[in-house]
C-alpha positions in Angstrom: 80.4 113.3 141.6 83.4 114.5 139.6 84.6 111.0 139.3 81.5 109.9 137.3 82.5 112.4 134.6 85.9 110.8 134.1 85.9 108.3 131.1 88.0 105.7 133.0 86.4 106.0 136.4 85.2 103.0 138.3 86.5 100.5 135.7 86.6 97.5 138.0 83.2 98.1 139.6 81.6 98.6 136.1 83.1 95.4 134.9 81.9 93.5 138.0 78.4 95.0 137.7 78.2 93.9 134.1 79.2 90.3 135.0 76.7 90.3 137.7 74.0 91.6 135.4 74.8 88.7 133.0 74.5 86.1 135.8 71.3 87.6 137.0 69.9 87.8 133.5 70.4 84.0 132.9 69.3 82.9 136.5 65.7 82.3 135.4 65.2 80.3 138.6 65.8 83.4 140.8 62.7 85.3 141.6 62.8 88.8 140.3 66.0 88.1 138.3 64.9 90.4 135.4 64.6 93.4 137.8 67.9 92.6 139.4 69.7 92.3 136.0 68.2 95.5 134.8 69.1 97.3 138.0 72.8 96.1 137.8 73.0 97.0 134.2 71.8 100.5 135.0 74.3 100.9 137.8 77.0 99.9 135.3 75.8 102.5 132.9 75.7 105.3 135.6 79.2 104.5 136.9 80.5 104.9 133.3 78.7 108.1 132.7 81.9 109.9 131.7 82.4 107.7 128.5 78.8 107.5 127.6 77.9 108.8 124.1 75.2 111.4 123.8 72.6 108.9 122.5 73.4 106.7 125.4 72.9 109.4 127.9 69.6 110.4 126.2 68.3 106.9 126.2 69.1 106.4 129.9 67.3 109.6 130.8 64.3 108.4 128.8 64.4 105.1 130.7 64.0 107.0 134.0 61.3 109.3 132.7 59.2 106.6 131.0 59.6 104.3 134.0 58.0 106.9 136.2 55.3 107.5 133.7 54.6 103.8 133.3 54.5 103.2 137.1 51.8 105.9 137.3 49.7 105.2 134.2 50.5 101.7 133.0 52.4 99.5 135.6 52.1 96.4 133.5 54.6 97.9 131.0 57.5 97.8 133.5 57.8 94.0 133.8 57.9 93.6 130.0 60.5 96.4 129.6 62.6 95.0 132.3 62.4 91.6 130.8 63.5 92.9 127.4 66.5 94.7 128.9 67.6 91.7 131.0 67.5 89.3 128.1 69.0 91.7 125.5 71.6 93.1 128.0 72.7 89.5 128.8 73.0 88.7 125.1 75.1 91.9 124.5 77.4 91.1 127.3 77.9 87.5 126.2 78.5 88.4 122.6 81.2 90.9 123.7 82.7 88.2 125.9 82.7 85.8 122.9 84.4 88.4 120.7 87.0 89.1 123.3 87.8 85.4 123.8 87.9 84.6 120.1 89.9 87.7 119.4 92.9 86.2 121.3 93.1 83.3 118.9 96.1 83.1 116.5 93.7 81.6 113.9 92.1 85.0 113.5 95.3 86.5 112.2 95.7 83.6 109.7 92.1 83.9 108.6 92.5 87.7 108.1 95.6 87.4 106.0 94.0 84.8 103.8 91.4 87.4 102.7 93.9 89.5 101.0 95.1 86.9 98.4 93.9 86.1 94.9 92.6 88.0 91.9 90.5 91.1 92.3 87.1 89.4 91.9 87.9 86.5 94.2 89.6 88.8 96.7 86.5 91.0 97.0 84.2 88.0 97.3 86.4 86.4 99.9 86.8 89.5 102.0 83.2 90.5 102.0 81.9 87.0 102.7 84.8 86.4 105.2 83.9 89.6 107.1 80.3 88.5 107.2 81.3 85.2 108.7 83.7 86.8 111.2 81.0 89.2 112.2 78.7 86.4 113.4 80.6 86.0 116.7 82.9 89.1 116.6 80.3 91.8 115.9 82.1 94.9 114.7 85.3 93.5 116.1 85.6 91.8 112.7 85.8 95.2 111.1 88.5 96.2 113.5 90.6 93.2 112.7 90.4 93.4 108.9 90.3 97.1 108.6 93.5 97.2 110.6 95.2 95.2 107.9 93.7 97.4 105.1 95.2 100.3 107.0 98.6 98.7 106.9 98.3 98.3 103.2 97.4 102.0 102.7 100.3 103.1 105.0 102.8 100.9 103.1 101.6 101.2 99.5 99.4 104.2 99.5 95.8 104.6 98.4 94.7 102.2 95.6 91.6 100.6 94.0 92.5 97.5 95.9 92.5 99.1 99.2 89.2 101.0 98.5 87.6 97.8 97.3 88.7 96.0 100.4 87.1 98.8 102.5 83.9 98.4 100.5 83.9 94.6 101.1 84.5 95.0 104.8 81.6 97.4 105.5 79.2 95.5 103.2 80.2 92.2 104.7 79.5 93.5 108.2 76.1 95.0 106.9 75.1 91.5 105.7 75.5 90.0 109.1 72.4 91.4 110.9 70.3 90.2 108.0 70.8 86.4 108.6 73.2 85.8 111.5 71.5 83.6 114.1 73.6 85.4 116.8 72.9 89.0 115.6 71.2 91.5 117.9 69.0 92.5 115.0 67.5 89.0 114.7 67.0 88.7 118.4 65.4 92.1 118.9 63.1 91.5 115.9 61.7 88.2 117.2 61.5 89.8 120.7 59.2 92.5 119.4 57.4 90.2 116.9 56.8 87.2 119.1 54.7 85.5 116.5 57.6 85.3 114.1 59.8 82.3 114.2 63.5 83.0 114.2 64.3 80.2 111.7 61.7 81.6 109.3 63.3 85.1 109.5 66.8 83.6 109.0 65.6 81.5 106.1 64.2 84.6 104.3 67.1 86.9 105.4 69.9 84.5 104.3 69.2 84.7 100.5 68.8 88.5 100.7 72.1 88.7 102.7 73.9 86.6 100.1 72.4 88.7 97.2 73.5 91.9 99.0 77.0 90.4 99.4 77.6 89.1 96.0 75.9 91.9 94.1 78.5 94.1 95.5 81.0 92.7 92.9 79.2 94.9 90.4 79.6 98.0 92.6 83.4 98.2 92.9 86.3 99.7 91.1 88.4 98.0 88.4 91.8 97.1 89.7 95.0 97.1 87.6 96.9 93.8 87.6 99.4 93.6 90.5 101.6 91.1 92.2 100.4 89.0 95.1 100.4 91.0 98.4 101.9 90.0 101.7 100.2 91.5 104.7 102.7 92.5 107.4 105.4 90.9 105.3 104.2 87.5 106.4 104.7 84.4 104.3 101.6 82.8 102.9 100.1 80.3 105.3 97.3 77.9 104.8 94.1 79.1 106.3 92.1 75.9 105.7 92.3 74.5 109.3 91.9 77.9 111.0 88.8 78.5 108.8 87.4 75.0 109.6 88.0 75.5 113.3 86.3 79.0 113.2 83.3 77.7 111.2 82.9 74.7 113.5 82.8 77.1 116.5 80.1 79.2 114.9 78.1 76.1 113.8 78.1 74.6 117.2 76.9 77.8 118.8 74.1 78.1 116.3 73.1 74.4 116.7 73.1 75.0 120.5 71.0 78.1 120.2 68.4 76.4 118.0 68.3 73.3 120.1 67.8 75.2 123.3 65.1 77.3 121.6 63.2 74.5 119.8 63.5 71.6 122.3 64.5 73.4 125.5 61.6 75.7 125.5 63.7 78.9 126.0 63.1 82.3 124.4 65.4 82.7 121.4 67.4 85.5 123.1 68.0 83.3 126.1 69.0 80.3 123.9 71.5 82.4 122.0 73.0 83.8 125.3 73.4 80.4 126.9 74.9 78.9 123.7 77.4 81.7 123.3 78.2 81.7 127.0 79.1 78.0 126.8 81.5 78.7 124.0 83.0 81.6 126.2 83.5 79.2 129.1 85.1 76.5 126.9 87.4 79.1 125.4 88.5 80.4 128.8 89.2 76.9 129.9 91.2 76.2 126.8 93.2 79.4 127.4 93.9 78.3 131.0 95.2 74.9 129.9 97.1 76.2 127.0 98.6 79.4 128.4 98.6 78.5 132.1 96.7 81.7 133.0 93.1 82.7 133.1 92.3 86.4 132.4 88.7 87.4 132.4 88.0 90.1 129.8 87.2 93.5 131.2 83.6 94.7 130.6 84.2 98.3 131.8 83.6 99.8 128.4 80.4 97.9 127.6 78.2 100.6 129.3 77.6 102.3 125.9 76.2 99.0 124.4 74.1 98.4 127.5 72.7 101.9 127.4 72.0 102.0 123.7 71.0 98.5 122.9 69.7 97.3 126.3 68.1 100.7 127.0 66.4 100.7 123.6 64.9 97.3 124.3 63.7 98.6 127.6 62.0 101.6 125.9 60.6 99.2 123.3 58.7 97.3 125.9 57.2 100.4 127.4 56.4 102.0 124.0 54.7 98.9 122.7 52.5 98.6 125.8 51.6 102.4 125.5 50.9 102.0 121.8 48.6 99.1 122.3 46.8 101.0 125.0 46.4 104.1 122.9 45.4 102.4 119.7 43.2 99.7 121.3 43.3 95.9 121.0 41.1 96.0 117.9 43.1 98.6 116.0 44.2 97.6 112.5 45.1 99.2 109.2 43.4 98.4 105.9 44.8 95.2 104.3 46.2 97.2 101.4 48.2 99.5 103.8 50.4 96.9 105.4 52.5 96.1 102.3 53.1 99.9 101.8 54.2 100.3 105.4 56.5 97.3 105.1 58.0 98.9 102.0 58.7 102.1 104.0 60.4 100.4 107.0 63.9 99.8 105.5 63.8 103.4 104.1 63.0 104.8 107.5 66.0 102.9 108.9 68.3 104.4 106.2 66.9 107.9 106.7 67.4 107.7 110.4 70.9 106.4 110.0 71.7 109.3 107.6 71.1 111.8 110.5 72.8 109.6 113.1 69.9 107.6 114.6 71.2 104.2 115.6 69.4 101.3 113.9 68.8 99.8 117.3 66.5 102.8 118.0 64.8 102.5 114.6 64.3 98.8 115.2 62.9 99.4 118.7 60.4 101.9 117.4 59.3 100.0 114.4 59.1 96.6 116.2 57.3 98.0 119.3 54.8 100.2 117.5 54.1 98.0 114.5 54.3 94.6 116.0 51.1 94.7 118.1 49.0 95.8 115.1 50.7 93.7 112.5 48.8 90.7 111.0 50.4 87.3 111.6 50.4 86.5 107.8 52.6 89.5 107.1 55.2 89.2 110.0 57.9 87.9 107.6 57.6 91.0 105.5 58.0 93.3 108.5 60.8 91.2 110.0 62.8 91.3 106.8 62.2 95.1 106.6 63.7 95.5 110.0 66.8 93.3 109.8 67.6 94.1 106.1 67.0 97.8 106.7 69.2 97.5 109.7 72.0 95.9 107.7 71.9 98.3 104.7 71.9 101.3 107.1 75.0 100.2 109.1 76.8 99.6 105.8 75.6 102.6 103.9 75.6 105.5 106.4 78.5 107.3 108.0 77.5 107.3 111.6 77.6 103.6 112.3 80.2 102.1 114.5 81.8 100.1 111.6 82.0 103.2 109.4 83.8 105.2 112.1 86.0 102.2 112.9 86.9 101.9 109.3 87.8 105.6 109.1 90.0 105.3 112.2 91.9 102.2 110.9 92.3 103.1 107.2 92.0 106.8 107.1 89.1 106.6 104.6 86.5 109.3 105.3 83.3 107.6 106.6 81.1 109.9 104.4 83.2 109.0 101.4 83.1 105.3 102.1 79.3 105.4 102.7 78.0 107.9 100.2 80.8 108.4 97.7 81.4 104.7 97.1 78.2 103.0 97.9 75.2 105.3 97.9 73.8 104.0 94.5 74.4 100.4 95.8 72.5 101.1 99.1 69.6 102.7 97.2 69.3 99.7 94.9 69.4 97.3 97.8 66.7 99.4 99.6 64.5 99.2 96.4 64.8 95.4 96.1 64.3 95.0 99.9 61.1 97.1 99.8 59.6 95.0 97.0 60.4 91.7 98.8 58.9 93.1 102.0 55.7 94.1 100.2 55.4 90.6 98.6 55.7 88.8 102.0 53.2 91.2 103.5 50.4 90.3 101.0 47.4 88.4 102.5 48.1 84.9 101.1 
């Protein structure tokens, strides 16, 4: 029992269970595969209890409690919840694998260095859009890569407007990714809880807002005094054209594969993204085997937090949505005028939750599972945008998100200062614009 409380206990079994949960999650031909995948993921979570965050432990306890309640009062909720966790859990594992495989590439170092060149404006735009691009497959690993280089600049040359603007660019770039990335957990969870909403429609609306959020940030940064070109790590300038082209090509192929499997293969969007990313992982591992002569499978021992928080939240969402529909009744609806007002409030609820430490995954689960069943089909785009944009603004503008804490660890910049001191007005302006757009797309026309 004591071993369960040790952060590094059962590392190999946890990693193995995560891999088995992934295989079970994609084995749609196997009867009961969703239950097997969910069970394996839960075992991985339990074996890593010692390094689980408080919110992860709370979610896991809720999983156990609500499962018992559902089995007694509403057994039909369990298959839906297990299906959600199997699909989202498999996606989480695959995205982490993709991040680990791509993170070994030398191209990533060249790309990261390239973001530090040029004049102030172009450097900011390049860094924030580059971080958004890197975040598509790397998740918050992109923040770790670039923030580490910012930290080196701060260590070597001290605090400066350039370094602070770079930090702003990184967290805002990462915040834009959930709004439009075809591979983001936010997009996948939103279309999971709003099955009447097409992923391509949500991305088509989220992309312009994400671009607006990125480039409007140029007006919310510090003026920088002229200074000589900087060399990161003392490295000589190196052309990043080919590394960028290779990286963008990988992302494009993954996205094309996901949309093809979804539109023509008849798969759920979460399954399509998982298989497309997993194909890229396998190809990357084969390339590493041929190039380096060795094949090292990334360890998944530390993924139990993500499985508990993200996968567990999707499980709870399946149960909560079933309960909500049962309590409210199939015919329940709000007045037509109320839907735009509720849509306007959704991104603000995300931000308010993030300000007190509530993970956006939990906010997304609650809003999608409760509002989804009673939302009119004509207004799904407004609700969907409220979820993904509120998600992005929250992780960029509140101090308890993983990227803010990672930035603090890598650069020394206080997470509260980076979130509120540098960007509070910018976040509030983005929330106002987002609310208005959500209301417009929830109107009955």
